[in-house]
PDB file of N, H, CA, C and O in Angstrom:
ATOM      1  N   MET A   1      96.032 118.418 126.704  1.00  0.00           N
ATOM      2  CA  MET A   1      96.616 118.400 125.378  1.00  0.00           C
ATOM      3  C   MET A   1      96.251 117.082 124.697  1.00  0.00           C
ATOM      4  O   MET A   1      96.349 116.015 125.304  1.00  0.00           O
ATOM      5  N   SER A   2      95.847 117.159 123.480  1.00  0.00           N
ATOM      6  H   SER A   2      95.768 118.026 122.987  1.00  0.00           H
ATOM      7  CA  SER A   2      95.430 115.972 122.735  1.00  0.00           C
ATOM      8  C   SER A   2      96.365 115.763 121.544  1.00  0.00           C
ATOM      9  O   SER A   2      96.776 116.719 120.887  1.00  0.00           O
ATOM     10  N   PHE A   3      96.685 114.526 121.285  1.00  0.00           N
ATOM     11  H   PHE A   3      96.351 113.750 121.819  1.00  0.00           H
ATOM     12  CA  PHE A   3      97.526 114.211 120.137  1.00  0.00           C
ATOM     13  C   PHE A   3      97.190 112.814 119.648  1.00  0.00           C
ATOM     14  O   PHE A   3      96.597 112.016 120.373  1.00  0.00           O
ATOM     15  N   VAL A   4      97.571 112.529 118.420  1.00  0.00           N
ATOM     16  H   VAL A   4      98.052 113.178 117.830  1.00  0.00           H
ATOM     17  CA  VAL A   4      97.342 111.220 117.808  1.00  0.00           C
ATOM     18  C   VAL A   4      98.702 110.591 117.540  1.00  0.00           C
ATOM     19  O   VAL A   4      99.577 111.215 116.939  1.00  0.00           O
ATOM     20  N   LEU A   5      98.871 109.359 117.988  1.00  0.00           N
ATOM     21  H   LEU A   5      98.161 108.853 118.477  1.00  0.00           H
ATOM     22  CA  LEU A   5     100.134 108.655 117.756  1.00  0.00           C
ATOM     23  C   LEU A   5     100.272 108.285 116.290  1.00  0.00           C
ATOM     24  O   LEU A   5      99.280 108.034 115.606  1.00  0.00           O
ATOM     25  N   ARG A   6     101.490 108.254 115.819  1.00  0.00           N
ATOM     26  H   ARG A   6     102.296 108.459 116.374  1.00  0.00           H
ATOM     27  CA  ARG A   6     101.759 107.772 114.465  1.00  0.00           C
ATOM     28  C   ARG A   6     101.619 106.252 114.466  1.00  0.00           C
ATOM     29  O   ARG A   6     101.569 105.631 115.528  1.00  0.00           O
ATOM     30  N   ASP A   7     101.557 105.656 113.282  1.00  0.00           N
ATOM     31  H   ASP A   7     101.597 106.161 112.419  1.00  0.00           H
ATOM     32  CA  ASP A   7     101.320 104.213 113.168  1.00  0.00           C
ATOM     33  C   ASP A   7     102.328 103.396 113.970  1.00  0.00           C
ATOM     34  O   ASP A   7     101.933 102.507 114.725  1.00  0.00           O
ATOM     35  N   TYR A   8     103.619 103.677 113.823  1.00  0.00           N
ATOM     36  H   TYR A   8     103.941 104.399 113.210  1.00  0.00           H
ATOM     37  CA  TYR A   8     104.644 102.898 114.515  1.00  0.00           C
ATOM     38  C   TYR A   8     104.582 103.124 116.024  1.00  0.00           C
ATOM     39  O   TYR A   8     104.914 102.223 116.795  1.00  0.00           O
ATOM     40  N   GLN A   9     104.165 104.305 116.452  1.00  0.00           N
ATOM     41  H   GLN A   9     103.895 105.037 115.826  1.00  0.00           H
ATOM     42  CA  GLN A   9     104.018 104.576 117.868  1.00  0.00           C
ATOM     43  C   GLN A   9     102.832 103.803 118.447  1.00  0.00           C
ATOM     44  O   GLN A   9     102.917 103.269 119.553  1.00  0.00           O
ATOM     45  N   GLN A  10     101.735 103.743 117.704  1.00  0.00           N
ATOM     46  H   GLN A  10     101.666 104.176 116.805  1.00  0.00           H
ATOM     47  CA  GLN A  10     100.561 103.006 118.152  1.00  0.00           C
ATOM     48  C   GLN A  10     100.860 101.515 118.235  1.00  0.00           C
ATOM     49  O   GLN A  10     100.407 100.842 119.160  1.00  0.00           O
ATOM     50  N   LYS A  11     101.621 100.993 117.273  1.00  0.00           N
ATOM     51  H   LYS A  11     101.990 101.539 116.521  1.00  0.00           H
ATOM     52  CA  LYS A  11     101.996  99.576 117.309  1.00  0.00           C
ATOM     53  C   LYS A  11     102.848  99.264 118.536  1.00  0.00           C
ATOM     54  O   LYS A  11     102.662  98.225 119.169  1.00  0.00           O
ATOM     55  N   ALA A  12     103.773 100.146 118.873  1.00  0.00           N
ATOM     56  H   ALA A  12     103.925 100.990 118.358  1.00  0.00           H
ATOM     57  CA  ALA A  12     104.613  99.948 120.058  1.00  0.00           C
ATOM     58  C   ALA A  12     103.765  99.986 121.326  1.00  0.00           C
ATOM     59  O   ALA A  12     103.954  99.168 122.227  1.00  0.00           O
ATOM     60  N   SER A  13     102.842 100.924 121.396  1.00  0.00           N
ATOM     61  H   SER A  13     102.689 101.589 120.665  1.00  0.00           H
ATOM     62  CA  SER A  13     101.957 101.037 122.551  1.00  0.00           C
ATOM     63  C   SER A  13     101.077  99.805 122.687  1.00  0.00           C
ATOM     64  O   SER A  13     100.901  99.283 123.787  1.00  0.00           O
ATOM     65  N   ASP A  14     100.523  99.341 121.574  1.00  0.00           N
ATOM     66  H   ASP A  14     100.665  99.766 120.680  1.00  0.00           H
ATOM     67  CA  ASP A  14      99.661  98.150 121.585  1.00  0.00           C
ATOM     68  C   ASP A  14     100.444  96.909 122.023  1.00  0.00           C
ATOM     69  O   ASP A  14      99.940  96.092 122.793  1.00  0.00           O
ATOM     70  N   ALA A  15     101.672  96.775 121.532  1.00  0.00           N
ATOM     71  H   ALA A  15     102.082  97.439 120.906  1.00  0.00           H
ATOM     72  CA  ALA A  15     102.499  95.619 121.899  1.00  0.00           C
ATOM     73  C   ALA A  15     102.820  95.634 123.392  1.00  0.00           C
ATOM     74  O   ALA A  15     102.781  94.590 124.043  1.00  0.00           O
ATOM     75  N   ALA A  16     103.131  96.784 123.928  1.00  0.00           N
ATOM     76  H   ALA A  16     103.163  97.632 123.399  1.00  0.00           H
ATOM     77  CA  ALA A  16     103.427  96.889 125.363  1.00  0.00           C
ATOM     78  C   ALA A  16     102.181  96.591 126.193  1.00  0.00           C
ATOM     79  O   ALA A  16     102.260  95.901 127.209  1.00  0.00           O
ATOM     80  N   THR A  17     101.042  97.107 125.765  1.00  0.00           N
ATOM     81  H   THR A  17     100.978  97.668 124.940  1.00  0.00           H
ATOM     82  CA  THR A  17      99.787  96.851 126.478  1.00  0.00           C
ATOM     83  C   THR A  17      99.482  95.354 126.496  1.00  0.00           C
ATOM     84  O   THR A  17      99.116  94.808 127.537  1.00  0.00           O
ATOM     85  N   THR A  18      99.629  94.696 125.362  1.00  0.00           N
ATOM     86  H   THR A  18      99.926  95.139 124.516  1.00  0.00           H
ATOM     87  CA  THR A  18      99.395  93.256 125.278  1.00  0.00           C
ATOM     88  C   THR A  18     100.344  92.498 126.196  1.00  0.00           C
ATOM     89  O   THR A  18      99.934  91.559 126.879  1.00  0.00           O
ATOM     90  N   PHE A  19     101.608  92.903 126.214  1.00  0.00           N
ATOM     91  H   PHE A  19     101.940  93.665 125.660  1.00  0.00           H
ATOM     92  CA  PHE A  19     102.596  92.249 127.068  1.00  0.00           C
ATOM     93  C   PHE A  19     102.203  92.354 128.536  1.00  0.00           C
ATOM     94  O   PHE A  19     102.231  91.356 129.257  1.00  0.00           O
ATOM     95  N   PHE A  20     101.840  93.546 128.983  1.00  0.00           N
ATOM     96  H   PHE A  20     101.817  94.357 128.397  1.00  0.00           H
ATOM     97  CA  PHE A  20     101.531  93.753 130.397  1.00  0.00           C
ATOM     98  C   PHE A  20     100.188  93.165 130.813  1.00  0.00           C
ATOM     99  O   PHE A  20      99.965  92.938 132.002  1.00  0.00           O
ATOM    100  N   GLN A  21      99.301  92.916 129.878  1.00  0.00           N
ATOM    101  H   GLN A  21      99.482  93.100 128.912  1.00  0.00           H
ATOM    102  CA  GLN A  21      98.011  92.319 130.209  1.00  0.00           C
ATOM    103  C   GLN A  21      98.117  90.817 130.442  1.00  0.00           C
ATOM    104  O   GLN A  21      97.217  90.226 131.039  1.00  0.00           O
ATOM    105  N   ASP A  22      99.189  90.191 129.988  1.00  0.00           N
ATOM    106  H   ASP A  22      99.920  90.670 129.503  1.00  0.00           H
ATOM    107  CA  ASP A  22      99.395  88.761 130.197  1.00  0.00           C
ATOM    108  C   ASP A  22      99.969  88.558 131.593  1.00  0.00           C
ATOM    109  O   ASP A  22     101.174  88.698 131.800  1.00  0.00           O
ATOM    110  N   THR A  23      99.116  88.231 132.540  1.00  0.00           N
ATOM    111  H   THR A  23      98.136  88.118 132.372  1.00  0.00           H
ATOM    112  CA  THR A  23      99.533  88.107 133.943  1.00  0.00           C
ATOM    113  C   THR A  23     100.340  86.845 134.213  1.00  0.00           C
ATOM    114  O   THR A  23     100.919  86.716 135.291  1.00  0.00           O
ATOM    115  N   LYS A  24     100.398  85.915 133.274  1.00  0.00           N
ATOM    116  H   LYS A  24      99.928  86.019 132.398  1.00  0.00           H
ATOM    117  CA  LYS A  24     101.165  84.685 133.478  1.00  0.00           C
ATOM    118  C   LYS A  24     102.658  84.880 133.228  1.00  0.00           C
ATOM    119  O   LYS A  24     103.472  84.081 133.689  1.00  0.00           O
ATOM    120  N   LYS A  25     103.019  85.932 132.507  1.00  0.00           N
ATOM    121  H   LYS A  25     102.357  86.581 132.133  1.00  0.00           H
ATOM    122  CA  LYS A  25     104.430  86.189 132.221  1.00  0.00           C
ATOM    123  C   LYS A  25     105.132  86.672 133.478  1.00  0.00           C
ATOM    124  O   LYS A  25     104.597  87.488 134.229  1.00  0.00           O
ATOM    125  N   LYS A  26     106.308  86.172 133.693  1.00  0.00           N
ATOM    126  H   LYS A  26     106.743  85.509 133.083  1.00  0.00           H
ATOM    127  CA  LYS A  26     107.127  86.571 134.846  1.00  0.00           C
ATOM    128  C   LYS A  26     108.430  87.199 134.368  1.00  0.00           C
ATOM    129  O   LYS A  26     109.475  87.024 134.996  1.00  0.00           O
ATOM    130  N   THR A  27     108.370  87.929 133.259  1.00  0.00           N
ATOM    131  H   THR A  27     107.522  88.071 132.749  1.00  0.00           H
ATOM    132  CA  THR A  27     109.573  88.551 132.713  1.00  0.00           C
ATOM    133  C   THR A  27     109.419  90.071 132.687  1.00  0.00           C
ATOM    134  O   THR A  27     108.318  90.603 132.827  1.00  0.00           O
ATOM    135  N   ASN A  28     110.526  90.739 132.508  1.00  0.00           N
ATOM    136  H   ASN A  28     111.420  90.307 132.394  1.00  0.00           H
ATOM    137  CA  ASN A  28     110.536  92.187 132.389  1.00  0.00           C
ATOM    138  C   ASN A  28     110.390  92.580 130.921  1.00  0.00           C
ATOM    139  O   ASN A  28     110.533  91.750 130.023  1.00  0.00           O
ATOM    140  N   ALA A  29     110.106  93.844 130.701  1.00  0.00           N
ATOM    141  H   ALA A  29     109.990  94.518 131.431  1.00  0.00           H
ATOM    142  CA  ALA A  29     109.966  94.339 129.333  1.00  0.00           C
ATOM    143  C   ALA A  29     110.911  95.515 129.117  1.00  0.00           C
ATOM    144  O   ALA A  29     111.270  96.230 130.052  1.00  0.00           O
ATOM    145  N   ILE A  30     111.301  95.695 127.862  1.00  0.00           N
ATOM    146  H   ILE A  30     111.008  95.114 127.102  1.00  0.00           H
ATOM    147  CA  ILE A  30     112.090  96.861 127.485  1.00  0.00           C
ATOM    148  C   ILE A  30     111.594  97.312 126.116  1.00  0.00           C
ATOM    149  O   ILE A  30     111.350  96.499 125.224  1.00  0.00           O
ATOM    150  N   MET A  31     111.453  98.610 125.974  1.00  0.00           N
ATOM    151  H   MET A  31     111.651  99.271 126.698  1.00  0.00           H
ATOM    152  CA  MET A  31     111.014  99.173 124.702  1.00  0.00           C
ATOM    153  C   MET A  31     112.211  99.895 124.085  1.00  0.00           C
ATOM    154  O   MET A  31     112.764 100.822 124.676  1.00  0.00           O
ATOM    155  N   VAL A  32     112.600  99.458 122.895  1.00  0.00           N
ATOM    156  H   VAL A  32     112.150  98.705 122.414  1.00  0.00           H
ATOM    157  CA  VAL A  32     113.750 100.041 122.222  1.00  0.00           C
ATOM    158  C   VAL A  32     113.260 100.704 120.943  1.00  0.00           C
ATOM    159  O   VAL A  32     112.791 100.040 120.020  1.00  0.00           O
ATOM    160  N   LEU A  33     113.378 102.014 120.909  1.00  0.00           N
ATOM    161  H   LEU A  33     113.760 102.554 121.659  1.00  0.00           H
ATOM    162  CA  LEU A  33     112.995 102.788 119.731  1.00  0.00           C
ATOM    163  C   LEU A  33     114.087 103.821 119.467  1.00  0.00           C
ATOM    164  O   LEU A  33     114.777 104.240 120.396  1.00  0.00           O
ATOM    165  N   PRO A  34     114.249 104.230 118.224  1.00  0.00           N
ATOM    166  CA  PRO A  34     115.315 105.187 117.900  1.00  0.00           C
ATOM    167  C   PRO A  34     115.085 106.566 118.518  1.00  0.00           C
ATOM    168  O   PRO A  34     113.977 106.911 118.930  1.00  0.00           O
ATOM    169  N   THR A  35     116.147 107.326 118.567  1.00  0.00           N
ATOM    170  H   THR A  35     117.047 107.046 118.232  1.00  0.00           H
ATOM    171  CA  THR A  35     116.078 108.703 119.045  1.00  0.00           C
ATOM    172  C   THR A  35     115.062 109.480 118.207  1.00  0.00           C
ATOM    173  O   THR A  35     115.058 109.396 116.979  1.00  0.00           O
ATOM    174  N   GLY A  36     114.205 110.233 118.888  1.00  0.00           N
ATOM    175  H   GLY A  36     114.208 110.301 119.886  1.00  0.00           H
ATOM    176  CA  GLY A  36     113.234 111.064 118.191  1.00  0.00           C
ATOM    177  C   GLY A  36     111.986 110.348 117.734  1.00  0.00           C
ATOM    178  O   GLY A  36     111.201 110.901 116.964  1.00  0.00           O
ATOM    179  N   SER A  37     111.786 109.106 118.203  1.00  0.00           N
ATOM    180  H   SER A  37     112.424 108.657 118.829  1.00  0.00           H
ATOM    181  CA  SER A  37     110.624 108.337 117.747  1.00  0.00           C
ATOM    182  C   SER A  37     109.383 108.575 118.600  1.00  0.00           C
ATOM    183  O   SER A  37     108.311 108.062 118.279  1.00  0.00           O
ATOM    184  N   GLY A  38     109.505 109.334 119.668  1.00  0.00           N
ATOM    185  H   GLY A  38     110.376 109.751 119.929  1.00  0.00           H
ATOM    186  CA  GLY A  38     108.339 109.675 120.475  1.00  0.00           C
ATOM    187  C   GLY A  38     108.079 108.752 121.651  1.00  0.00           C
ATOM    188  O   GLY A  38     106.926 108.527 122.021  1.00  0.00           O
ATOM    189  N   LYS A  39     109.143 108.214 122.244  1.00  0.00           N
ATOM    190  H   LYS A  39     110.079 108.397 121.944  1.00  0.00           H
ATOM    191  CA  LYS A  39     108.970 107.319 123.395  1.00  0.00           C
ATOM    192  C   LYS A  39     108.218 108.005 124.534  1.00  0.00           C
ATOM    193  O   LYS A  39     107.421 107.372 125.227  1.00  0.00           O
ATOM    194  N   SER A  40     108.470 109.286 124.724  1.00  0.00           N
ATOM    195  H   SER A  40     109.118 109.800 124.161  1.00  0.00           H
ATOM    196  CA  SER A  40     107.792 110.024 125.795  1.00  0.00           C
ATOM    197  C   SER A  40     106.298 110.164 125.539  1.00  0.00           C
ATOM    198  O   SER A  40     105.526 110.354 126.479  1.00  0.00           O
ATOM    199  N   LEU A  41     105.888 110.074 124.301  1.00  0.00           N
ATOM    200  H   LEU A  41     106.515 109.920 123.538  1.00  0.00           H
ATOM    201  CA  LEU A  41     104.463 110.117 123.961  1.00  0.00           C
ATOM    202  C   LEU A  41     103.831 108.730 124.048  1.00  0.00           C
ATOM    203  O   LEU A  41     102.645 108.601 124.349  1.00  0.00           O
ATOM    204  N   ILE A  42     104.619 107.705 123.788  1.00  0.00           N
ATOM    205  H   ILE A  42     105.583 107.809 123.543  1.00  0.00           H
ATOM    206  CA  ILE A  42     104.110 106.335 123.782  1.00  0.00           C
ATOM    207  C   ILE A  42     103.858 105.840 125.206  1.00  0.00           C
ATOM    208  O   ILE A  42     102.832 105.212 125.466  1.00  0.00           O
ATOM    209  N   ILE A  43     104.771 106.113 126.118  1.00  0.00           N
ATOM    210  H   ILE A  43     105.604 106.623 125.907  1.00  0.00           H
ATOM    211  CA  ILE A  43     104.695 105.574 127.476  1.00  0.00           C
ATOM    212  C   ILE A  43     103.378 105.898 128.169  1.00  0.00           C
ATOM    213  O   ILE A  43     102.791 104.995 128.764  1.00  0.00           O
ATOM    214  N   PRO A  44     102.878 107.132 128.128  1.00  0.00           N
ATOM    215  CA  PRO A  44     101.601 107.396 128.824  1.00  0.00           C
ATOM    216  C   PRO A  44     100.403 106.700 128.173  1.00  0.00           C
ATOM    217  O   PRO A  44      99.350 106.575 128.798  1.00  0.00           O
ATOM    218  N   GLN A  45     100.550 106.253 126.940  1.00  0.00           N
ATOM    219  H   GLN A  45     101.406 106.354 126.432  1.00  0.00           H
ATOM    220  CA  GLN A  45      99.444 105.604 126.250  1.00  0.00           C
ATOM    221  C   GLN A  45      99.309 104.124 126.599  1.00  0.00           C
ATOM    222  O   GLN A  45      98.295 103.502 126.284  1.00  0.00           O
ATOM    223  N   ILE A  46     100.326 103.560 127.246  1.00  0.00           N
ATOM    224  H   ILE A  46     101.150 104.065 127.502  1.00  0.00           H
ATOM    225  CA  ILE A  46     100.302 102.143 127.594  1.00  0.00           C
ATOM    226  C   ILE A  46      99.296 101.931 128.706  1.00  0.00           C
ATOM    227  O   ILE A  46      99.390 102.528 129.779  1.00  0.00           O
ATOM    228  N   ARG A  47      98.340 101.075 128.431  1.00  0.00           N
ATOM    229  H   ARG A  47      98.264 100.591 127.559  1.00  0.00           H
ATOM    230  CA  ARG A  47      97.266 100.804 129.404  1.00  0.00           C
ATOM    231  C   ARG A  47      97.474  99.416 129.973  1.00  0.00           C
ATOM    232  O   ARG A  47      97.500  98.428 129.239  1.00  0.00           O
ATOM    233  N   SER A  48      97.620  99.348 131.275  1.00  0.00           N
ATOM    234  H   SER A  48      97.599 100.150 131.872  1.00  0.00           H
ATOM    235  CA  SER A  48      97.820  98.027 131.897  1.00  0.00           C
ATOM    236  C   SER A  48      96.540  97.519 132.522  1.00  0.00           C
ATOM    237  O   SER A  48      96.521  96.426 133.089  1.00  0.00           O
TER     238      SER A  48
END
């Protein structure tokens, strides 16, 4: 199945990818988005 993320979803995915690529950080991450914003679609797009 193929789909295109909306702008705000792509920004969230890009921010998470950038966070996880920084190997010097020793902190946890949390993604907070409103109900119905497509978190289930964003998570698989995060590339570490």
